[in-house]
C-alpha angles and dihedrals in degrees: 000000000000111000105173098096099037130118119216125195119196110206109202125197103206094202106039119118095359091263128140103263092187089066092047092047089053090051090051091049092049094050095043094048107109093015115136089228123098109234145176136185117223123186123214120234106192143005111296093019092112090060091052093047092048095048092049096041119118090202124118091219123033114194124206109215104191142044133317091287091057091044091052092049093050094044091049088055091051095054109129096356099103090229118133125244119227125185134209099179121214106146134109095264112013092190100165094042092052091048089054092048097247116155121243087219104097095215093051093043091055090049090051089050092052093047097034135111130238113245131179112238135188126236134193133237124205116189089335094312115117124225128181105189114020143334128195153164135212133045098352092048091049090052092047091051093048091047092051091053094047119109092222126056132201138079094292092059091045093052091046092052092047093052093047092053094041092056092057101027118130114190115234128227110243132194108218119192119188118183091339097312115112137198134172124218142152111250140181088212143339123217124194111199133200087168125032105253152039089227141275087064093295095145105202093164098029099174095051122124127192093217105044097087091239139105121224117217124200118187116184115206120221113288138177124262090248089062093063095093094053091048091047091052090052091050094057093039090056094241102107089120090061095060118110086230091061131087110194122198136168134195149121098257125040131182122187119191122191133180095243139020116259149128127344132170132214114200087337098310111116130224139148129258140171133266098281125056120191112197127185139168126242103208121223088340101140132052116223136181111235130180111271090243091058096051107131093006103086 
């Protein structure tokens, strides 16, 4: 791909991931110095601003500098524009970046961007809301929503909220329909993946690909607290779908029905939705820059 005439915009979320963005901006500036590309760094000022910037950008490549939330905002702004998404990951999870093989070292991520290839990737839509990595309902979504509403942040608060919800959590019975075939089952949570992980290499849908035109569904049946470690090991080993507690499905169209409205997450960001979730795949609908070594392997 010819890069000499391209314009690149780096959209920086100053507060994502709790990392020092001044250091990351310096790394970007150092790596871009001397590049034949025209480039500019733009900082976001409020929630949703990255989507506005990306949509209005005249750049050929728009780079999300932040976590999964920032990546999702930028990618949403690029829908239908033909502009390519780049990622310099610096969030707490970085699920899509890790799936694509992008380094969490800012300098290396910029080098991968400069030497990378443009690929077409899929993304998902749930009740009209796009997601690019994963979406899900159940225990993890409830914890994410409670954590987002908490006055204090940090790991201690997250663990506290998780334990409080776990003690009183009653798994729901869901009806899952994939490409017209239905089943009902009780589940702790259900994750629908375009990419293969929540983040931090926790691969909840380990066989997912962002360019196969399919969604991967992992439903985890109710389990005892003492079974957490075994499930955790499987997550990081990429074998969650092999667990006896897991139901793995795959298809183009997914419907999830639950007895009551409640929490849902999109690429880790929580929200609330109703009792029926209609999820579909947009095939090869977004251009993304991937490391040269990952070309054809995403």
